[in-house]
N, C-alpha and C positions, 0 to 999 in steps of 0.2 A: 309469554314474555321472554322466556329463556331462549326460544328460537330466534327472536329478534336480536337479542344480544349476541348470540352465536353468529348470526348472519352478518351483523355489523363488524364483529371481531374478524370474521373471515375476510370481509371486504377490506378492512384496514390492514390485515396481514399480507394480503396478496401484493399490494403495491410496495410494502416494505421489503418483502422477499425480492421483488423485482429490482428495487433500489439497491439492495445488498449485492445481488448478482451483477448489476451494472457497475457498481462501485468496485467490485472485485475484478471485473473485466478491465475497467479503466485503470485500476492500480497495476494490474499485470502488464499492461502496455507501458505505463509510466516506469515501472520497475525495469523493464527491458531497455528502454531508452536511457534511463538513468545509468544503468550499468555500462552501456555502450559509451555514453559521454564521459563517465568517470574514468574508464580505461583509456579512452582516446585522449583525454586531458593529461593523464599521468604519462602516457607514452609520448605525447607531443612535448611535454615539459622535459622529459628525459632526453629527447633528441636534440634539444637546443641548449648546448653547453654555454652559449653566450649569454643566456638569461641570468639575471642576478639570482644568487642562491636563495634569497628571501622569497623571491617570486616563485621559484621552483618548490620550495618548502610550503609556501602558502597554497599553491595549486594542488600539491599532494594532500595537504591537510583538508582542503575542500573536497577533493575526490574521495578521500577516506570517510569524511563526514557524510557525504551524500550516500555512499554505499551502506554505512552503518545505519543511517536514519531510514533508508529504504527498507532495510532488514527489520528494524524496529516496527515500522508501520505495517509491514507484512505480518509480523507476529501479532500485532494489535488487531489487525483485520481478521486473522484466523480466530483469535479469542472472541471477537464479537460474533462471528459466524457460529462458532461452537456454542456460545452462550445462548444465542437466538434459538438454535436447534434444541438445546437442552430444555429451555423454558417452554418451548412449544410442544415438545414431546411430553412434558409433565402435564400440560393442559389437556392433551388428547386422551 
């Protein structure tokens, strides 16, 4: 009976591992695009002096928020990956 449980656990873990890897890959791509867009927005706003100061400030605020949130999500993802590894090393 123990072998059956171990086999089911192994089968359940493999797709989760693959999902974590795929999520990490997808987030990496998102992070790079997000950084590019944030910098592009900030530079575009700075280059157009004719824009209202509130629009420029709002654009910068959004750009900064996007960069900060991307960093927070990256940290959370690392935490999930580390926790998953630790939990599964303890079971082994």
